[in-house]
N, CA, C and O atoms as a GROMACS GRO file, in nm:
protein
  340
    1ILE      N    1   9.674   6.852   8.653
    1ILE     CA    2   9.550   6.804   8.701
    1ILE      C    3   9.561   6.678   8.779
    1ILE      O    4   9.488   6.658   8.877
    2SER      N    5   9.657   6.584   8.734
    2SER     CA    6   9.675   6.462   8.803
    2SER      C    7   9.729   6.478   8.941
    2SER      O    8   9.696   6.406   9.035
    3GLY      N    9   9.821   6.586   8.949
    3GLY     CA   10   9.882   6.615   9.072
    3GLY      C   11   9.778   6.663   9.163
    3GLY      O   12   9.782   6.626   9.280
    4TYR      N   13   9.690   6.736   9.124
    4TYR     CA   14   9.583   6.791   9.209
    4TYR      C   15   9.497   6.670   9.260
    4TYR      O   16   9.468   6.655   9.378
    5LEU      N   17   9.457   6.582   9.158
    5LEU     CA   18   9.383   6.452   9.207
    5LEU      C   19   9.451   6.377   9.307
    5LEU      O   20   9.385   6.332   9.401
    6ILE      N   21   9.578   6.357   9.299
    6ILE     CA   22   9.662   6.283   9.391
    6ILE      C   23   9.662   6.343   9.528
    6ILE      O   24   9.641   6.277   9.630
    7SER      N   25   9.689   6.485   9.525
    7SER     CA   26   9.698   6.560   9.663
    7SER      C   27   9.572   6.563   9.729
    7SER      O   28   9.571   6.559   9.852
    8THR      N   29   9.465   6.570   9.666
    8THR     CA   30   9.331   6.582   9.724
    8THR      C   31   9.254   6.472   9.732
    8THR      O   32   9.135   6.488   9.758
    9ALA      N   33   9.308   6.338   9.711
    9ALA     CA   34   9.237   6.219   9.717
    9ALA      C   35   9.195   6.184   9.871
    9ALA      O   36   9.103   6.105   9.891
   10ASP      N   37   9.256   6.238   9.965
   10ASP     CA   38   9.223   6.216  10.112
   10ASP      C   39   9.127   6.317  10.152
   10ASP      O   40   9.103   6.326  10.272
   11GLY      N   41   9.061   6.402  10.062
   11GLY     CA   42   8.967   6.507  10.102
   11GLY      C   43   9.007   6.624  10.155
   11GLY      O   44   8.926   6.710  10.188
   12LYS      N   45   9.143   6.639  10.170
   12LYS     CA   46   9.197   6.754  10.243
   12LYS      C   47   9.223   6.869  10.135
   12LYS      O   48   9.262   6.827  10.026
   13PRO      N   49   9.208   7.004  10.147
   13PRO     CA   50   9.252   7.096  10.050
   13PRO      C   51   9.400   7.118  10.052
   13PRO      O   52   9.472   7.092  10.148
   14ILE      N   53   9.442   7.172   9.926
   14ILE     CA   54   9.571   7.202   9.910
   14ILE      C   55   9.611   7.359   9.958
   14ILE      O   56   9.562   7.455   9.899
   15SER      N   57   9.700   7.375  10.062
   15SER     CA   58   9.742   7.494  10.096
   15SER      C   59   9.843   7.547  10.008
   15SER      O   60   9.934   7.474   9.969
   16VAL      N   61   9.836   7.676   9.970
   16VAL     CA   62   9.950   7.742   9.871
   16VAL      C   63  10.013   7.845   9.948
   16VAL      O   64   9.970   7.959   9.965
   17PHE      N   65  10.137   7.788  10.002
   17PHE     CA   66  10.214   7.877  10.088
   17PHE      C   67  10.153   7.950  10.185
   17PHE      O   68  10.193   8.063  10.214
   18GLY      N   69  10.042   7.888  10.247
   18GLY     CA   70   9.974   7.955  10.358
   18GLY      C   71   9.880   8.076  10.309
   18GLY      O   72   9.810   8.135  10.391
   19TRP      N   73   9.881   8.109  10.184
   19TRP     CA   74   9.820   8.215  10.145
   19TRP      C   75   9.657   8.186  10.121
   19TRP      O   76   9.569   8.266  10.152
   20PHE      N   77   9.640   8.073  10.066
   20PHE     CA   78   9.491   8.038  10.036
   20PHE      C   79   9.492   7.881  10.018
   20PHE      O   80   9.592   7.810  10.005
   21GLU      N   81   9.376   7.847  10.022
   21GLU     CA   82   9.366   7.689   9.992
   21GLU      C   83   9.276   7.651   9.876
   21GLU      O   84   9.171   7.709   9.851
   22ILE      N   85   9.324   7.553   9.810
   22ILE     CA   86   9.241   7.509   9.693
   22ILE      C   87   9.159   7.380   9.733
   22ILE      O   88   9.217   7.273   9.750
   23PRO      N   89   9.030   7.392   9.748
   23PRO     CA   90   8.939   7.280   9.791
   23PRO      C   91   8.960   7.154   9.723
   23PRO      O   92   9.003   7.151   9.608
   24ALA      N   93   8.932   7.056   9.783
   24ALA     CA   94   8.922   6.917   9.728
   24ALA      C   95   8.773   6.894   9.691
   24ALA      O   96   8.678   6.887   9.768
   25THR      N   97   8.774   6.883   9.549
   25THR     CA   98   8.640   6.863   9.491
   25THR      C   99   8.595   6.726   9.450
   25THR      O  100   8.476   6.696   9.462
   26LEU      N  101   8.685   6.639   9.401
   26LEU     CA  102   8.653   6.507   9.377
   26LEU      C  103   8.699   6.407   9.475
   26LEU      O  104   8.803   6.345   9.452
   27THR      N  105   8.635   6.386   9.577
   27THR     CA  106   8.669   6.298   9.687
   27THR      C  107   8.602   6.165   9.698
   27THR      O  108   8.644   6.085   9.781
   28ASP      N  109   8.498   6.134   9.620
   28ASP     CA  110   8.427   6.015   9.632
   28ASP      C  111   8.476   5.900   9.537
   28ASP      O  112   8.423   5.790   9.546
   29ALA      N  113   8.573   5.922   9.449
   29ALA     CA  114   8.638   5.826   9.370
   29ALA      C  115   8.726   5.736   9.455
   29ALA      O  116   8.826   5.780   9.512
   30GLY      N  117   8.691   5.625   9.461
   30GLY     CA  118   8.789   5.514   9.544
   30GLY      C  119   8.919   5.513   9.516
   30GLY      O  120   9.003   5.542   9.602
   31ALA      N  121   8.948   5.480   9.390
   31ALA     CA  122   9.110   5.470   9.369
   31ALA      C  123   9.144   5.589   9.298
   31ALA      O  124   9.223   5.576   9.205
   32GLN      N  125   9.101   5.697   9.323
   32GLN     CA  126   9.144   5.836   9.271
   32GLN      C  127   9.294   5.853   9.260
   32GLN      O  128   9.353   5.882   9.156
   33ALA      N  129   9.347   5.831   9.371
   33ALA     CA  130   9.504   5.861   9.387
   33ALA      C  131   9.584   5.762   9.293
   33ALA      O  132   9.678   5.802   9.223
   34ASP      N  133   9.542   5.628   9.294
   34ASP     CA  134   9.604   5.536   9.212
   34ASP      C  135   9.595   5.562   9.054
   34ASP      O  136   9.695   5.556   8.982
   35ILE      N  137   9.466   5.593   9.005
   35ILE     CA  138   9.429   5.631   8.879
   35ILE      C  139   9.525   5.752   8.830
   35ILE      O  140   9.606   5.747   8.737
   36ALA      N  141   9.495   5.860   8.912
   36ALA     CA  142   9.580   5.983   8.882
   36ALA      C  143   9.724   5.961   8.891
   36ALA      O  144   9.795   6.028   8.817
   37GLY      N  145   9.783   5.871   8.978
   37GLY     CA  146   9.908   5.857   8.989
   37GLY      C  147   9.965   5.789   8.867
   37GLY      O  148  10.076   5.821   8.824
   38THR      N  149   9.888   5.690   8.808
   38THR     CA  150   9.915   5.632   8.681
   38THR      C  151   9.915   5.726   8.572
   38THR      O  152  10.012   5.727   8.497
   39LEU      N  153   9.820   5.805   8.553
   39LEU     CA  154   9.822   5.908   8.456
   39LEU      C  155   9.923   6.008   8.470
   39LEU      O  156   9.968   6.071   8.374
   40HIS      N  157   9.963   6.027   8.598
   40HIS     CA  158  10.079   6.135   8.603
   40HIS      C  159  10.204   6.074   8.556
   40HIS      O  160  10.287   6.140   8.493
   41LEU      N  161  10.223   5.940   8.587
   41LEU     CA  162  10.346   5.871   8.548
   41LEU      C  163  10.363   5.852   8.386
   41LEU      O  164  10.472   5.856   8.330
   42TRP      N  165  10.248   5.831   8.324
   42TRP     CA  166  10.241   5.817   8.172
   42TRP      C  167  10.255   5.956   8.116
   42TRP      O  168  10.321   5.969   8.012
   43PHE      N  169  10.207   6.051   8.165
   43PHE     CA  170  10.221   6.172   8.098
   43PHE      C  171  10.354   6.257   8.120
   43PHE      O  172  10.395   6.344   8.043
   44ALA      N  173  10.420   6.211   8.250
   44ALA     CA  174  10.546   6.257   8.273
   44ALA      C  175  10.650   6.187   8.174
   44ALA      O  176  10.738   6.260   8.127
   45TRP      N  177  10.650   6.060   8.140
   45TRP     CA  178  10.728   5.973   8.056
   45TRP      C  179  10.714   6.024   7.914
   45TRP      O  180  10.809   6.037   7.837
   46SER      N  181  10.592   6.050   7.887
   46SER     CA  182  10.562   6.106   7.737
   46SER      C  183  10.625   6.233   7.727
   46SER      O  184  10.689   6.258   7.626
   47LEU      N  185  10.614   6.320   7.823
   47LEU     CA  186  10.686   6.456   7.802
   47LEU      C  187  10.824   6.436   7.784
   47LEU      O  188  10.877   6.493   7.689
   48VAL      N  189  10.905   6.353   7.870
   48VAL     CA  190  11.046   6.326   7.857
   48VAL      C  191  11.076   6.268   7.728
   48VAL      O  192  11.174   6.316   7.670
   49ILE      N  193  11.011   6.170   7.670
   49ILE     CA  194  11.034   6.107   7.539
   49ILE      C  195  11.012   6.203   7.440
   49ILE      O  196  11.097   6.208   7.351
   50ILE      N  197  10.906   6.292   7.433
   50ILE     CA  198  10.891   6.394   7.333
   50ILE      C  199  10.995   6.495   7.339
   50ILE      O  200  11.052   6.533   7.237
   51SER      N  201  11.022   6.540   7.455
   51SER     CA  202  11.155   6.641   7.474
   51SER      C  203  11.288   6.587   7.405
   51SER      O  204  11.356   6.656   7.329
   52LEU      N  205  11.318   6.462   7.440
   52LEU     CA  206  11.429   6.403   7.392
   52LEU      C  207  11.434   6.383   7.246
   52LEU      O  208  11.530   6.415   7.176
   53SER      N  209  11.320   6.325   7.201
   53SER     CA  210  11.294   6.332   7.055
   53SER      C  211  11.312   6.454   6.982
   53SER      O  212  11.366   6.452   6.872
   54HIS      N  213  11.270   6.562   7.036
   54HIS     CA  214  11.284   6.693   6.974
   54HIS      C  215  11.432   6.732   6.971
   54HIS      O  216  11.483   6.781   6.870
   55GLY      N  217  11.504   6.710   7.088
   55GLY     CA  218  11.636   6.748   7.083
   55GLY      C  219  11.724   6.658   6.986
   55GLY      O  220  11.816   6.706   6.919
   56VAL      N  221  11.693   6.535   6.984
   56VAL     CA  222  11.761   6.437   6.882
   56VAL      C  223  11.737   6.478   6.745
   56VAL      O  224  11.829   6.474   6.664
   57MET      N  225  11.615   6.518   6.712
   57MET     CA  226  11.584   6.557   6.570
   57MET      C  227  11.651   6.693   6.537
   57MET      O  228  11.683   6.718   6.420
   58ALA      N  229  11.673   6.778   6.636
   58ALA     CA  230  11.733   6.905   6.604
   58ALA      C  231  11.881   6.885   6.576
   58ALA      O  232  11.939   6.952   6.490
   59LEU      N  233  11.946   6.785   6.656
   59LEU     CA  234  12.074   6.752   6.628
   59LEU      C  235  12.101   6.676   6.504
   59LEU      O  236  12.209   6.681   6.445
   60LYS      N  237  11.987   6.598   6.462
   60LYS     CA  238  12.014   6.537   6.340
   60LYS      C  239  12.014   6.629   6.210
   60LYS      O  240  12.081   6.608   6.109
   61HIS      N  241  11.923   6.736   6.232
   61HIS     CA  242  11.917   6.840   6.125
   61HIS      C  243  12.058   6.903   6.123
   61HIS      O  244  12.114   6.920   6.015
   62HIS      N  245  12.110   6.936   6.228
   62HIS     CA  246  12.244   7.006   6.234
   62HIS      C  247  12.349   6.924   6.169
   62HIS      O  248  12.404   6.964   6.067
   63PHE      N  249  12.382   6.797   6.228
   63PHE     CA  250  12.509   6.708   6.202
   63PHE      C  251  12.474   6.631   6.074
   63PHE      O  252  12.560   6.628   5.986
   64ILE      N  253  12.357   6.569   6.054
   64ILE     CA  254  12.342   6.490   5.943
   64ILE      C  255  12.281   6.548   5.818
   64ILE      O  256  12.329   6.525   5.707
   65ASP      N  257  12.181   6.621   5.835
   65ASP     CA  258  12.120   6.710   5.713
   65ASP      C  259  12.202   6.826   5.679
   65ASP      O  260  12.199   6.874   5.566
   66LYS      N  261  12.281   6.877   5.780
   66LYS     CA  262  12.362   6.998   5.762
   66LYS      C  263  12.288   7.116   5.705
   66LYS      O  264  12.330   7.186   5.613
   67ASP      N  265  12.162   7.131   5.775
   67ASP     CA  266  12.087   7.244   5.722
   67ASP      C  267  12.082   7.352   5.825
   67ASP      O  268  12.141   7.327   5.930
   68ASP      N  269  12.027   7.459   5.814
   68ASP     CA  270  12.027   7.579   5.910
   68ASP      C  271  11.921   7.571   6.023
   68ASP      O  272  11.906   7.668   6.097
   69THR      N  273  11.849   7.460   6.038
   69THR     CA  274  11.751   7.450   6.138
   69THR      C  275  11.774   7.492   6.264
   69THR      O  276  11.708   7.578   6.322
   70LEU      N  277  11.898   7.414   6.322
   70LEU     CA  278  11.930   7.454   6.469
   70LEU      C  279  11.979   7.595   6.478
   70LEU      O  280  11.957   7.660   6.581
   71LYS      N  281  12.049   7.651   6.369
   71LYS     CA  282  12.108   7.789   6.369
   71LYS      C  283  11.984   7.873   6.373
   71LYS      O  284  11.989   7.967   6.452
   72ARG      N  285  11.869   7.857   6.303
   72ARG     CA  286  11.772   7.947   6.306
   72ARG      C  287  11.687   7.935   6.437
   72ARG      O  288  11.624   8.034   6.475
   73MET      N  289  11.683   7.827   6.502
   73MET     CA  290  11.629   7.798   6.631
   73MET      C  291  11.692   7.882   6.732
   73MET      O  292  11.629   7.946   6.816
   74THR      N  293  11.833   7.878   6.721
   74THR     CA  294  11.890   7.967   6.836
   74THR      C  295  11.924   8.103   6.794
   74THR      O  296  11.999   8.168   6.866
   75GLY      N  297  11.878   8.153   6.686
   75GLY     CA  298  11.880   8.292   6.653
   75GLY      C  299  12.002   8.334   6.580
   75GLY      O  300  12.022   8.454   6.559
   76MET      N  301  12.089   8.234   6.538
   76MET     CA  302  12.215   8.263   6.475
   76MET      C  303  12.195   8.260   6.321
   76MET      O  304  12.129   8.169   6.272
   77SER      N  305  12.252   8.360   6.242
   77SER     CA  306  12.238   8.332   6.095
   77SER      C  307  12.368   8.269   6.072
   77SER      O  308  12.458   8.260   6.156
   78SER      N  309  12.371   8.221   5.938
   78SER     CA  310  12.511   8.155   5.893
   78SER      C  311  12.627   8.233   5.924
   78SER      O  312  12.722   8.182   5.984
   79SER      N  313  12.625   8.373   5.883
   79SER     CA  314  12.739   8.450   5.888
   79SER      C  315  12.774   8.472   6.052
   79SER      O  316  12.891   8.484   6.087
   80ASP      N  317  12.678   8.476   6.135
   80ASP     CA  318  12.700   8.488   6.279
   80ASP      C  319  12.772   8.360   6.334
   80ASP      O  320  12.861   8.369   6.418
   81TYR      N  321  12.731   8.246   6.282
   81TYR     CA  322  12.772   8.114   6.316
   81TYR      C  323  12.921   8.094   6.280
   81TYR      O  324  12.999   8.035   6.354
   82GLY      N  325  12.953   8.144   6.164
   82GLY     CA  326  13.094   8.139   6.114
   82GLY      C  327  13.184   8.219   6.191
   82GLY      O  328  13.299   8.181   6.213
   83ALA      N  329  13.135   8.338   6.238
   83ALA     CA  330  13.234   8.430   6.297
   83ALA      C  331  13.253   8.384   6.442
   83ALA      O  332  13.338   8.439   6.512
   84GLN      N  333  13.176   8.282   6.492
   84GLN     CA  334  13.203   8.245   6.630
   84GLN      C  335  13.275   8.096   6.644
   84GLN      O  336  13.289   8.037   6.751
   85LYS      N  337  13.311   8.053   6.532
   85LYS     CA  338  13.387   7.925   6.537
   85LYS      C  339  13.523   7.940   6.608
   85LYS      O  340  13.598   7.843   6.620
   0.00000   0.00000   0.00000
């Protein structure tokens, strides 16, 4: 949504591969591009932090807790994992 608001802040529609256009609907907001850009930045960094945290916690379960969480996530059973070492 924030990308759409940034792209249409000047009042021009968005062309999708020349097939069709998505009209600019909210063009009267003065600082629309700045506000949407700030939101876009914060949401992007939030997604990066959440994704990295998810990966770190999966590795924690595997190497520190030594449970089968990561094995189950990858679809490997304990016997499958032992056979591939």
